[in-house]
C-alpha angles and dihedrals in degrees: 000000000000094000091062092048088051090049092057094044090053091050091063096082087054090063091065098050122093121264093006096120095108094034089065092050092049091049089052091052088049089051088050095056093042089053092046090062095058114123102242123190110229097210105044148000117309139173089048115186128161100310099343131093137159129218127169096277091052094043096057094043093049090049089051091050095051092046095048092046090054091047089050088061091050092050094050097065087125090070090056092049092055095031095230106174091307094168096053089045091056090046090051093051093049091046088052093049091051090052093048093046090053094044092056095041107042119100098198113091094216092050088048089055090048095053092038089062094034090064086062093070102061090042090055091048090051092053098042096038104041102022119119109223129054088242088074090093089058093047089050091052092049088052093049101044097041091051099039095044090056095041099059094073087051089060092047089050093052090049089050092052091048089049093050102039106021088228136090101169109130092219095059099039092068089083091061126096107201108192097180118122099205094047090048092052095044094048095050102035094079092052093046090054091047091050087045112235119200110274091033095049098095096099092059105064089043096050093048094048094053097037124096118245093272092049090052092049096051093042092051099037103042115359094067091046090059087069091051092046091051092049091048088052098043101041091071092073098041095056099131102041093043090060087060096048107028095096087066096055093041093052092048095048095044093047090040091050090054093049091048091050087055089048091056090067089058096056121106095179113083094214090047092054093050091047093054090047088058089057090052090051095046090052088066091049090053089049092051095047092046096053086063100216134128097255090048095053093046094043093049091050095049093042089051091055092042093047092047092058095039099045092046091052092050091052087053092054091048088053093048089058092043091053087056104039101023089225136090095197119124090222093062100034093071135132091016090155089074092056106033109021095167092050087055088065092055092048088054094048096048095041091049088053087049093058089049101255117164137297094026124109088238088068093051092047095048092048088054095046091046088052092050095047094046090049086055097048130347088215090072085070092083095056093040090053092049092048093048094047094047093043088060088042097056093040091056092043089053093048099044094043093054100036104038135050132047117322122241111270095217092074105108101171136020144170133200129242121292127224093252090061095047091050090050092052092045091053090054096044100040098061090040092059103030098049089073086076089068096042092133088076091058096045109043105047097098 
C-alpha cells in the first residue's frame, strides 16, 4: 500500500513542469492498472504495511478514486486551452487523491479522521478557485461549515474510545459493543452529513452547481462515498444501539429520498437536478447500511461504486453542454439531438444507468437494497416504490427535455463532440456496465 503512496508523492513535481498535463493523467491510469492487479484477500485485510491495509471495501473505493481523478484531468481540457493555473490544478487533484487514498487505506481511526477532513481542503480550493459564478464562495462556506460542524463530535468520540480502550485500530474495534447514545450520535453524524442525509443535504446541490466539472465529478464520485465508507466501518461496533435507533434513520432517509425525487422535477438547472438525484440515491444507501443486514451492506457498497461512475459521467455530460451553450438551464439546453446526435446516445446510456436499468451496477445495488429494506419491514415497500418510480421519472424528464424539442434560436455557433469527450464518457460507462459480470467479488467478501 505504501508503494502507491510513494508513487503519488513522486508525481507531485511533475505537476509543476511544462506540458505535463496529459503525462500526469497517463501515470494515474498506469497506477490504476497496477493497483487493480493487487492480490486482495476477500475475507479480511491484506497488504498490511505500517498503518495501511486493504480489504474489499477499501479496494473498490480506492480504485474508484484513482479512476475518477484521472478522468477529472481528462474533463478539464478547457483549463489547458486557456492556461488557467493548470499546474496548481494538477497539484490540487493529486493532493486530493493522496488524501482519499489515505482515508480509504488507513487502519487508525484518528488518522482516518485526519485524512477524512483533509480531503475537504483541495475540494474547497477546486470550488473557490475554478468555479464559475461569484456564489462559489458561499457554496464553499456551506460545504466547510456543514462538514466541520458535524465532524468535531466524531473527533471527540474517537478520543473517548482511545481513552476507554487504549486502541483505535479499526480491525480490533470490531470486537467492541459500545452501547452509548451520545457516542453513537457523535460518531455517525459526520458521515450522515457527508452522505448527505435528508435535512443536512443543503450544502451538496449548492456546491455542485458552483463547482467546475472536476469539482462536481469528485464530489459526486468520491466525497459522498466517504460518508458511506465511514458508516460501513463504524456500524460494526455500534451493533446493539443501532438496532434500537435504526428505524429513525431509515424512515428519514426513505421519506427524504421521496421528497428529493419530487424536488428533482422542479429543477431548471441540469447540474442541480443531477445533484439532487445523488441525494435520492444516497438515501437508499443510508437505509441499507442502517438496517444492518448482509444484503444492505452489499447493496450499499455496490450502489456507491455504481453511483460514483454514473453521476460523475452525467456531470461530464452537463459540462460538455455547458462548454457549447454557456448555460446549464433546461430552457436553453433543448433539442440537442439536432446538434449532437452521438452525444444523445451517451446521455441516454448514462441516464438509463442512473435510473437503474440493467446491466448497470446501480440496478444490482438497488435490488440488494430493496431486498434488505423489505426484509426489515414490508411497510418500506411504499416509499421504495415511489422512489424507484420517480427516479425513472426525473431521469426521463431530464433526457427528453434536453434532447427533444425545438432548439433555442439564440445559438449562433456550435461544434460537435470531440474524441476526448467520447472516450471520457466511455470510460465512465464501460466499467459501470461491465463490472456486473464479476459481481461475485462485490457480494461474497463478508
